[in-house]
KEZA-450881 format. One line per 8 residues: for each residue x, y, z of N, C-alpha, C, O. Coordinates in steps of 0.05 Angstrom, whole numbers. Each point is the difference from the previous one (the first is absolute). Layout:
X/Y/Z/X/Y/Z/X/Y/Z/X/Y/Z ~ ...
This chain:
-188/-1586/190/29/7/-2/4/33/7/3/17/-17 ~ -4/-14/45/1/33/8/20/11/-7/-2/21/-13 ~ 26/-32/17/26/16/-11/2/11/-23/9/23/-1 ~ -16/-38/-21/-2/13/-23/-25/14/-10/0/9/-23 ~ -15/-8/34/-28/25/2/10/23/10/-2/21/-12 ~ 15/-24/39/17/34/8/19/1/-14/7/24/2 ~ 5/-35/-15/21/16/-17/-12/18/-27/9/20/-9 ~ -35/-39/1/-8/4/-27/-21/33/7/-1/17/-17
-11/-14/38/-17/27/10/30/20/7/-3/23/-10 ~ 26/-25/23/19/12/2/9/13/-30/3/24/-5 ~ -2/-43/-10/14/10/-26/-21/19/-16/6/23/-5 ~ -33/-36/-3/-19/17/-3/5/30/13/7/19/-14 ~ -12/-17/46/7/24/11/21/14/-8/-1/24/-4 ~ 22/-40/2/24/23/-13/-2/11/-25/8/22/-5 ~ -20/-37/-13/0/2/-28/-12/22/2/11/20/-6 ~ -42/-20/17/-21/25/0/13/25/5/-1/17/-17
17/-13/44/15/21/12/17/5/-22/-4/21/-13 ~ 20/-32/7/21/4/-26/-19/15/-27/9/19/-13 ~ -27/-27/9/-16/7/-18/-13/26/-1/1/16/-20 ~ -15/-11/47/-14/26/16/27/20/-4/0/16/-19 ~ 23/-17/36/21/18/-5/8/9/-23/3/24/-4 ~ 4/-46/-17/3/1/-27/-20/20/-17/8/14/-19 ~ -31/-15/27/-22/20/-12/3/25/11/-2/20/-14 ~ 8/-19/41/-3/31/16/32/14/-13/2/24/-6
21/-45/4/16/14/-9/2/10/-34/16/17/-8 ~ -34/-30/-5/-1/8/-31/-22/30/5/0/19/-16 ~ -13/-20/31/-25/13/0/17/32/15/-7/22/-7 ~ 23/-26/22/22/16/13/14/15/-22/4/24/3 ~ 5/-39/-26/19/11/-20/-1/27/-7/15/17/7 ~ -39/-14/-24/-4/20/-11/2/24/20/18/15/-6 ~ -34/-9/31/9/22/19/28/0/6/12/21/-3 ~ -1/-40/8/30/2/3/11/19/-16/7/23/6
-6/-36/-30/19/11/-28/-10/25/-2/19/16/1 ~ -45/-3/-3/-9/29/2/7/19/22/5/23/-5 ~ -4/-33/30/26/9/19/21/8/-8/10/22/6 ~ 4/-45/-24/26/5/5/2/19/-33/22/5/-10 ~ -36/-1/3/-5/11/-25/-6/31/3/1/17/-17 ~ -8/-14/49/-6/33/5/28/17/-4/23/-9/6 ~ -27/29/-15/23/19/0/5/13/24/-17/8/16 ~ 45/-8/-15/12/9/33/12/28/-14/11/1/-22
-13/14/34/18/28/-2/29/-5/6/3/-23/10 ~ 19/35/-12/24/7/7/5/25/1/-4/15/-18 ~ 13/-11/37/13/25/15/20/13/-22/19/-15/-3 ~ -17/33/-10/20/16/-27/-9/-10/-23/14/6/-19 ~ -37/-21/14/-11/-11/-25/-10/34/-18/-9/22/8 ~ 19/-34/-38/-3/19/-22/-29/9/2/-18/-17/2 ~ 14/40/-2/-31/11/-6/3/24/-27/21/6/-11 ~ -44/3/5/1/9/-20/17/35/0/13/11/-19
-19/-1/46/16/23/9/18/0/19/18/17/3 ~ -22/-38/13/11/-1/24/9/-26/9/-11/-17/-14 ~ 26/7/31/6/-31/12/-19/-1/21/-9/21/10 ~ 3/-40/-4/-28/-10/26/17/0/17/21/-12/-2 ~ -33/30/29/9/-5/29/-16/1/16/-10/23/0 ~ -2/-40/18/-24/7/10/8/23/24/21/4/12 ~ -50/11/-11/0/17/26/-6/-17/28/-17/-17/4 ~ 38/28/16/-11/-24/24/-29/13/3/-10/21/-7
-3/-50/25/-21/19/12/-3/24/19/-18/16/4 ~ 37/-20/2/8/23/29/-8/28/-17/-18/15/8 ~ 33/-9/-34/-6/20/-15/-19/9/-16/-8/22/-8 ~ -1/-55/3/-27/6/-8/-21/19/18/-13/20/-8 ~ 12/-34/32/-16/12/16/3/30/9/-21/12/5 ~ 46/-1/-4/12/22/3/-10/15/-22/-14/20/6 ~ 17/-28/-36/-11/20/-14/-29/3/-4/-8/22/-10 ~ -12/-41/15/-26/5/-1/-11/15/27/-22/11/1
38/-12/17/-6/19/28/9/25/-6/-14/18/9 ~ 34/-10/-21/9/24/-11/-24/8/-19/-10/22/7 ~ 0/-31/-26/-17/11/-17/-36/1/11/-20/7/-13 ~ 21/-16/44/-22/-2/7/-24/-12/-7/-23/6/7 ~ 31/-26/-24/-15/-24/-16/-23/-6/19/4/-6/24 ~ -38/7/-37/-11/-3/17/-26/-12/-24/-1/8/-24 ~ -15/-24/33/-23/-13/-16/-11/13/-23/-7/-11/-21 ~ 9/42/27/-13/18/-21/18/2/-28/-6/12/-20
29/-25/25/23/6/-21/7/-10/-21/8/-23/3 ~ -8/33/-30/11/-18/-20/31/0/-1/16/18/2 ~ -13/-41/-5/34/-4/6/11/-14/-33/-11/-15/-17 ~ 34/26/17/3/-20/-28/39/2/12/13/19/8 ~ -4/-50/-11/28/1/-2/11/-7/-21/-6/-21/-12 ~ 25/38/3/13/-2/-28/25/-12/-5/22/12/0 ~ -26/-33/-3/22/-25/-2/-1/-10/20/16/4/19 ~ -42/-26/-19/-7/-12/31/9/-23/10/-10/-10/20
35/-2/-37/18/-20/4/-20/-28/9/-15/-11/-17 ~ 18/4/37/-17/-24/17/-27/8/10/-19/-16/4 ~ 17/38/-1/-32/9/10/1/10/26/-20/9/10 ~ 41/-9/3/0/0/29/-17/28/9/-17/2/17 ~ 27/15/-34/-6/33/8/-33/5/-1/-13/10/18 ~ 4/-21/-46/-26/-9/-12/-19/-15/24/-21/11/9 ~ 28/-30/-2/-13/-12/16/-4/7/27/-20/-3/13 ~ 47/17/-5/-4/12/31/-20/24/-1/-18/3/16
22/12/-37/-31/19/-7/-23/-3/3/-16/13/14 ~ 12/-39/-35/-21/-8/0/-11/-11/34/-21/8/9 ~ 35/-24/3/-4/-5/33/-14/26/11/-20/0/14 ~ 35/23/-21/-11/25/16/-28/8/-10/-13/17/13 ~ 4/-27/-34/-27/3/-8/4/19/-27/-19/8/-13 ~ 43/-3/7/0/24/-27/-10/-15/-25/-3/-25/1 ~ -2/36/-21/-3/-9/-29/23/-5/-12/9/19/-13 ~ 4/-41/13/30/3/-6/8/-17/-21/-10/-23/1
26/27/-21/9/-4/-29/40/0/0/17/15/11 ~ -16/-34/-25/31/-8/-6/-2/2/-27/-21/-5/-12 ~ 47/14/0/7/4/-25/29/-13/-9/19/14/2 ~ -17/-32/-8/25/-20/-10/-2/-12/-24/-19/-11/-12 ~ 47/15/6/10/-2/-33/-3/-26/-8/-9/-7/-21 ~ 24/-17/49/5/-22/-6/-29/-20/2/-9/-4/23 ~ 0/-6/-41/-27/-19/8/6/-20/19/-19/-9/12 ~ 47/-1/-5/4/-26/19/-9/11/22/-16/-10/15
32/42/-8/1/8/27/-34/5/1/-10/-10/20 ~ -7/23/-35/-26/4/5/-13/-26/-2/-23/4/7 ~ 25/-26/-12/-12/-23/9/6/-10/28/-14/-16/13 ~ 39/28/-4/15/-14/24/-20/20/16/-15/-9/17 ~ 17/34/-22/-18/16/16/-28/1/10/-10/9/20 ~ -2/-22/-41/-30/-11/5/4/-24/9/-21/-10/9 ~ 42/-7/-7/-6/-29/16/4/8/35/-11/-12/19 ~ 30/36/-17/11/8/23/-25/16/19/0/0/25
-22/15/-41/-26/14/7/-18/-26/7/-13/0/21 ~ 12/-20/-37/-16/-20/9/8/-7/31/-14/7/19 ~ 38/-20/-18/9/-15/19/-4/21/29/-1/-9/23 ~ -1/39/-31/-8/17/29/-22/6/-6/-6/22/9 ~ -11/-34/-21/-34/5/0/-5/33/-10/-17/14/11 ~ 30/-6/-28/-5/21/-18/0/-1/-34/9/16/-17 ~ -23/-40/14/1/-9/-25/-16/20/-18/6/8/-23 ~ -28/-1/37/-21/21/-15/4/31/7/-17/17/-6
41/-11/18/-5/24/16/22/11/-18/-6/20/-14 ~ 42/-38/13/17/15/-5/-1/-14/-36/-1/-23/-9 ~ 2/50/-5/-2/0/-27/32/6/-17/14/21/3 ~ -8/-42/-19/24/5/-14/-5/3/-36/-17/-11/-13 ~ 38/27/4/-6/-1/-31/30/3/-5/17/13/11 ~ -18/-37/-43/24/-1/-11/3/19/-19/-16/-1/-18 ~ 44/30/17/-5/13/-17/23/22/13/12/-1/21 ~ -11/19/-40/16/23/5/3/15/18/-22/11/2
39/-2/16/-12/27/15/-4/25/-12/-17/17/8 ~ 36/-14/-33/-3/26/-19/-20/3/-9/-8/23/-7 ~ -6/-44/4/-25/-2/-20/-28/-2/13/-22/1/-12 ~ 26/-4/38/-24/-16/10/-18/32/20/14/16/12 ~ -32/-15/-13/-19/18/14/-6/-4/23/-18/-16/7 ~ 36/35/15/-7/-5/24/-6/29/13/6/3/24 ~ -19/20/-39/-10/20/1/-23/6/21/-11/22/6 ~ 6/-51/4/-23/9/16/9/-10/29/-15/-4/19
44/1/-18/10/-13/27/3/23/26/14/20/-4 ~ -23/-22/24/5/15/16/34/-3/22/12/17/13 ~ -7/-46/-16/26/-5/11/15/-15/-22/-9/-21/-10 ~ 33/31/4/21/-21/-20/18/-14/18/5/10/22 ~ 5/-32/-29/25/-12/11/19/0/-21/-5/0/-24 ~ 30/-1/36/21/-3/-27/23/-13/9/8/8/22 ~ 5/-26/-32/33/-7/8/10/-9/-30/3/-21/-12 ~ 2/49/6/13/8/-26/29/12/4/9/8/21
7/-8/-49/23/16/4/-10/35/-8/-19/8/-14 ~ 39/6/27/-3/29/1/-9/8/-26/-23/6/-4 ~ 42/-6/-15/-14/7/-36/-27/-12/-7/-15/12/-16 ~ 7/-36/27/-25/-10/-3/-21/25/11/-13/16/-12 ~ 18/-21/41/-17/23/12/-1/26/-7/-17/15/9 ~ 32/-6/-24/8/30/-14/-21/-2/-17/-19/16/0 ~ 22/-42/-22/-9/-1/-20/-43/2/0/-18/9/-14 ~ 20/-26/42/-25/0/8/-20/35/11/-23/6/0
43/5/8/-10/26/12/-15/16/-12/-18/11/12 ~ 23/-7/-37/-20/21/-15/-34/-8/5/-20/14/5 ~ 24/-43/-8/-28/-7/0/-12/-6/25/-24/-3/2 ~ 43/1/21/-10/4/29/-8/22/7/-20/2/14 ~ 40/21/-23/-13/25/7/-21/17/-12/-7/22/5 ~ -2/-43/-27/-24/18/-5/-27/-18/5/-20/1/-14 ~ 24/-19/37/-18/-9/12/-12/11/23/13/19/8 ~ -33/-24/6/-23/12/11/21/12/25/16/-15/11
-16/47/-3/9/6/28/-5/-21/22/-22/-10/7 ~ 48/6/4/-11/-25/29/9/-24/-10/5/-18/16 ~ -1/15/-40/8/-32/3/27/-9/13/20/14/-3 ~ -18/-32/14/25/-9/13/17/-17/-12/-10/-20/-10 ~ 35/23/7/16/-11/-11/28/-15/15/19/14/7 ~ -18/-40/-5/25/-10/18/15/-17/-20/-8/-15/-18 ~ 33/23/28/23/-16/-18/17/-9/20/7/12/20 ~ 1/-40/-27/26/-24/16/25/21/-6/5/9/-23
4/-5/40/30/12/-6/6/16/-18/21/12/2 ~ -37/-8/-26/6/20/-24/-21/16/-4/-24/-5/1 ~ 45/41/-6/-14/23/1/-12/3/-21/-7/-19/-14 ~ 1/51/6/-21/5/-15/26/24/-16/-8/20/-11 ~ 25/-23/12/18/20/-20/4/26/25/8/1/23 ~ -17/20/-43/6/28/25/-28/4/11/-4/20/14 ~ -18/-40/-18/-20/6/11/-1/-12/28/-5/-24/2 ~ 12/45/24/8/-13/31/-20/-11/8/-21/10/-8
21/-31/25/-29/-11/16/-5/14/19/14/17/12 ~ -39/-26/-9/-15/22/24/5/-13/20/-7/11/21 ~ 21/-42/-18/3/-16/28/17/-24/-8/-3/-13/-21 ~ 18/9/39/22/-24/-5/-4/-14/31/-3/11/22 ~ 3/-36/-29/-2/-23/24/20/-26/-3/5/-6/-23 ~ 5/-6/39/14/-23/1/-15/-21/15/-12/4/21 ~ 14/-26/-35/-1/-26/23/15/-9/3/18/1/-17 ~ -14/-19/46/23/-6/11/6/-29/-7/-12/-12/-17
37/0/34/3/-24/-8/-8/-15/20/4/-24/-4 ~ -16/31/27/-14/-8/22/-28/-4/-8/-13/-18/11 ~ -1/36/-33/-25/-4/-10/2/-24/-21/-20/-7/-12 ~ 45/-5/7/4/-18/-22/7/8/-27/0/-17/-18 ~ 5/43/15/14/12/-21/32/-1/-7/16/13/14 ~ -9/-28/-33/30/-1/-1/9/22/-19/19/14/6 ~ -31/-13/-29/19/12/-19/-24/17/-15/-23/-9/-1 ~ 31/37/-13/-26/10/-11/-18/9/17/-23/-7/-4
27/24/28/-17/3/20/-7/28/1/-10/9/21 ~ 14/5/-42/-6/30/2/-33/5/-19/-7/-14/-19 ~ -4/31/29/-24/7/-10/-9/33/-5/-8/16/17 ~ 10/-12/-39/-10/30/-10/-30/1/-3/-13/-19/-9 ~ 3/41/17/-30/9/-6/2/31/-14/13/19/10 ~ -28/-18/-33/-3/25/-13/-31/-1/3/-13/-21/-2 ~ 1/47/7/-37/2/-7/0/26/-22/10/22/2 ~ -23/-35/-20/-3/14/-32/-9/29/9/-18/-4/17
21/24/-20/-4/29/5/-19/7/-18/-2/-11/-22 ~ -12/30/30/-15/9/-21/13/33/-22/10/18/13 ~ -12/-16/-37/6/15/-17/-3/32/7/-20/13/-6 ~ 38/-3/16/-10/31/3/15/22/-13/-6/23/5 ~ 30/-31/-22/19/17/-18/-21/17/-16/-21/-10/-9 ~ 29/37/8/-12/26/-12/-12/20/17/6/5/23 ~ -25/5/-39/-7/25/11/-23/-1/13/-16/-16/-11 ~ 5/31/34/-21/-5/17/-9/27/6/16/18/5
-38/-14/-4/-10/25/8/-15/-2/28/-17/-17/7 ~ 28/39/7/-18/8/29/-2/27/5/12/16/-14 ~ -28/-9/35/-8/27/0/25/16/11/3/24/-5 ~ 8/-33/15/29/14/2/25/6/-18/19/15/6 ~ -22/-34/-35/14/14/-17/3/-40/-13/-9/-22/7 ~ 26/32/-27/7/-30/-16/25/-21/14/23/6/7 ~ -34/-29/-5/15/-24/14/10/-15/-26/-16/-11/-15 ~ 47/13/12/18/-13/-20/14/-24/14/16/3/19
-23/-24/-28/18/-25/10/13/-17/-15/-9/-9/-21 ~ 36/1/31/12/-18/-12/-2/-26/19/-2/-1/25 ~ 1/-22/-45/-2/-26/20/16/-22/-9/-1/-11/-22 ~ 16/6/42/19/-28/-2/-8/-25/14/7/-6/22 ~ -22/-6/-35/-14/-21/22/-14/12/18/-15/17/-8 ~ 18/-25/43/-17/9/17/8/29/6/-15/14/12 ~ 40/-3/-22/9/21/7/-8/31/-16/5/1/-24 ~ -15/19/34/-10/21/-20/19/24/10/10/1/22
-7/18/-42/14/29/4/-15/8/-17/-13/-13/-17 ~ 16/46/23/-12/21/-29/2/29/20/17/9/16 ~ -52/1/-27/4/26/17/-26/11/6/-18/-10/-14 ~ 11/25/29/-29/-1/5/4/36/-2/13/11/18 ~ -24/6/-37/11/21/-2/26/8/-2/12/-8/-19 ~ 1/25/37/26/7/7/17/-25/16/24/-3/-4 ~ -40/-12/21/13/-19/18/2/-22/-9/-15/-13/-16 ~ 37/8/28/10/-32/-11/-16/-22/18/-7/4/23
2/-32/-38/-15/-20/8/17/-22/-2/15/-4/-19 ~ -16/-11/43/13/-23/8/-17/-22/6/-17/7/17 ~ 15/-29/-22/-22/-13/11/-1/-35/-6/19/-10/-13 ~ -34/-1/19/0/-33/-8/-30/-11/0/-16/9/16 ~ 10/-31/-36/-27/-10/0/11/-27/10/22/-10/1 ~ -51/0/8/-1/-29/13/-27/-4/-13/-21/11/8 ~ 23/-29/-29/-24/-11/-16/-15/26/-7/15/16/-12 ~ -40/-7/17/-13/31/-14/-2/15/27/-21/12/4
39/-10/17/0/13/15/30/16/-1/22/-10/-4 ~ -29/38/10/26/14/-12/-1/21/22/-21/7/10 ~ 45/3/-2/12/15/22/21/17/-15/13/-11/-18 ~ -10/36/24/18/15/-7/4/28/13/-18/7/15 ~ 35/9/-18/6/27/16/8/18/-22/15/-5/-19 ~ -29/29/25/4/25/-23/3/22/21/-18/12/11 ~ 48/-10/-9/3/30/19/-4/-8/24/14/-19/7 ~ -34/30/12/-6/-7/35/-28/-18/-9/-13/-9/19
6/6/-38/-28/-21/5/5/-25/-14/11/-5/-21 ~ -24/-14/41/3/-27/-4/-26/-13/-9/-20/0/15 ~ 20/-12/-39/-25/-11/-15/2/-26/1/21/-12/-5 ~ -49/-3/14/-5/-29/0/-23/2/-18/-17/17/0 ~ 18/-36/-15/-28/-3/-18/-6/-28/-7/10/-20/12 ~ -30/18/-38/0/-27/-6/-2/5/-33/-10/22/-9 ~ 18/-40/-6/2/6/-38/-27/-18/-7/-4/-23/7 ~ -14/40/-21/-19/-21/-16/0/7/-26/-11/20/-9
25/-37/-2/8/16/-34/6/34/-1/20/11/9 ~ -41/0/-23/14/28/-3/-9/16/17/-9/21/-9 ~ 8/-25/40/-12/12/21/19/-8/26/14/-20/0 ~ -17/36/18/23/-4/23/-13/17/24/1/24/-2 ~ -10/-34/19/-15/15/23/11/-12/22/8/-24/0 ~ -5/46/28/7/-12/18/9/32/21/-17/17/3 ~ 38/-15/7/-4/22/17/27/7/-1/17/-17/-5 ~ -10/45/12/15/16/1/10/11/34/-15/15/13
37/-23/-5/11/15/30/17/21/-5/20/-4/-14 ~ -24/31/26/21/14/5/3/12/32/-15/19/5 ~ 25/-24/9/8/1/25/-24/-17/16/-2/-24/0 ~ -14/42/12/-27/-8/14/-22/-7/-16/-16/-16/9 ~ 14/30/-37/-23/4/-17/0/-22/-22/15/-4/-19 ~ -40/-11/27/-7/-18/-23/-25/0/-15/-21/-6/12 ~ 21/12/-42/-17/4/-18/0/-23/-21/22/-11/-3 ~ -39/5/-8/-5/-21/-26/11/18/-21/1/24/-1
9/-47/-20/0/6/-27/-7/-20/-20/-5/-24/5 ~ 3/38/-30/-4/-18/-22/15/6/-25/-7/20/-11 ~ 24/-31/1/11/1/-20/-10/-19/-27/-4/-24/-2 ~ 4/44/-16/-7/-21/-29/20/7/-25/8/22/-6 ~ -1/-49/-7/22/1/-21/-9/20/-22/-21/-1/-13 ~ 41/17/10/2/11/-20/-12/-1/-30/14/-16/-12 ~ -33/26/-5/-3/-25/-21/-27/-9/1/-13/2/-20 ~ 0/-15/44/-16/-15/9/-34/13/4/-18/-14/9
């Protein structure tokens, strides 16, 4: 009876195929469910201090370029969102850490880092940026409101001179940026496309002793004014490098704690100088 036998084989084959397909479907269900349950952020969602808006990758690149970030840097992104800035910094070799209050965003950042092959290099901390120790950072990135930047400012100004701070779109109150750049629409930035860079200056306010007299300095962030003897002083700081004029002389030096060393130029004459902080 060849026909019934053929029918039986077809029926068995179809049954096995259906069984296998059903088994695969059942096995795949947990993974599908897990993926569906994964947190997906939405632009404008509420956060602890600010709503979440992603920084365009074009501006991320621009910010890290402005900071001159290298593999020798320790980078902290305060309010790290979906992790893209930290991941980009890690790809450049930096020791990169993101601080984010929302645990769902931290988990998302870790998944994004894994997808980009940076799971072992990009680190994420669930925590409050105002309670986190980022004192070892050499580069800080921010996308916070101006009042939050100002709230962080005293802590930042106490950091090592030369620490670079880059903010997306928002300033630091009356602390004027050392540099401002814009990412363009052509680069892929549609909104929030301005980056501000600050370089933490050395602290020089006070009285210093020079062979030529007393140098009295008043400091407003990276700007200095004062007197050297009877001459008025005006100058600037870039990290631990100081440049100022006093009368007809131009001083260029480096600050190392309570010591300042460099050269003084008057006309065609150049001579070394050393200044020590009064009371040191």
